[in-house]
C-alpha positions in Angstrom: 4.1 -29.4 22.5 4.6 -27.2 19.1 5.9 -29.2 16.5 8.2 -26.8 14.4 8.4 -28.8 11.7 5.0 -29.1 11.0 4.1 -25.7 12.3 1.3 -27.1 14.5 0.5 -27.6 18.5 -0.1 -31.0 19.3 -1.5 -31.9 22.5 -0.2 -34.8 24.5 -3.1 -34.7 27.3 -6.8 -35.0 26.7 -8.2 -31.6 27.9 -9.5 -28.4 27.3 -7.1 -25.7 26.3 -6.4 -22.2 26.2 -5.3 -21.5 22.5 -3.8 -17.9 22.5 -2.0 -16.3 19.4 -0.6 -13.0 18.3 0.5 -11.6 14.7 2.2 -8.2 13.9 1.6 -7.1 10.4 3.5 -4.4 8.6 2.4 -1.1 7.4 -0.9 -1.1 5.8 -2.0 -4.7 6.0 -5.7 -3.4 4.7 -8.0 -6.5 5.8 -6.1 -8.5 8.1 -7.5 -11.7 9.7 -6.1 -14.3 12.2 -7.6 -18.0 12.6 -7.3 -20.6 14.5 -7.5 -23.9 12.8 -8.5 -27.5 14.3 -7.5 -30.5 12.3 -7.3 -28.6 9.3 -10.6 -26.7 9.4 -11.4 -23.1 10.7 -12.1 -23.4 14.7 -12.0 -19.6 15.6 -11.2 -16.5 13.6 -10.0 -14.5 16.4 -9.1 -11.2 14.6 -10.5 -9.7 11.2 -9.9 -5.8 11.2 -9.3 -3.5 8.4 -6.3 -1.1 9.3 -4.0 1.2 7.7 -1.0 1.0 9.7 1.4 -1.7 11.3 -0.9 -3.6 13.7 -0.5 -6.8 16.1 -3.9 -8.4 16.0 -4.6 -11.5 18.3 -6.8 -13.5 20.8 -7.7 -16.7 22.4 -10.2 -19.3 22.4 -10.7 -22.6 24.5 -10.7 -25.7 22.7 -11.5 -29.3 23.5 -8.4 -31.6 22.2 -7.8 -35.4 22.3 -4.2 -35.5 23.3 -3.5 -38.1 20.4 -4.7 -37.3 16.8 -6.2 -33.4 17.2 -3.7 -30.5 16.2 -4.2 -26.7 15.9 -2.4 -24.5 13.5 -2.5 -20.3 13.0 -3.1 -18.7 10.0 -2.8 -14.8 9.1 -3.8 -13.0 6.1 -3.8 -9.8 4.7 -5.5 -8.1 1.4 -2.3 -6.1 0.8 0.3 -8.9 1.0 2.4 -7.6 3.6 5.1 -9.2 5.7 4.5 -10.7 9.2 6.7 -9.2 11.8 8.6 -11.8 13.7 10.0 -11.9 17.1 8.7 -13.5 20.2 7.5 -10.2 21.4 5.1 -9.8 18.5 4.3 -12.8 16.5 3.6 -16.2 18.7 1.1 -19.0 19.4 0.5 -21.4 22.3 -1.5 -23.8 23.9 -2.2 -24.0 27.7 -4.0 -27.3 29.4 -6.5 -25.3 31.7 -8.8 -28.5 32.2 -8.8 -32.2 31.9 -11.9 -34.0 30.5 -13.2 -36.9 32.5 
């Protein structure tokens, strides 16, 4: 479940999740990073590139989540402080249960 007030993905079932993200940066972001955090700590840097044009950066990772207290966040940053371009077609964040833990 995505909590829009807290800007976090909060799983309700224990298991392994595929966390997928994409972020569109405006023109000339410079060094751009997209990172997935688990419980407030960096879990995976899914993109880290230098570019002079607008870019859509993203990726995915597998993450074990307990379904009760774990949470996932997305962070994106650039060295040139450019805008993120919204819209579900370009900037999104999702979690998908791919396997239950026994």
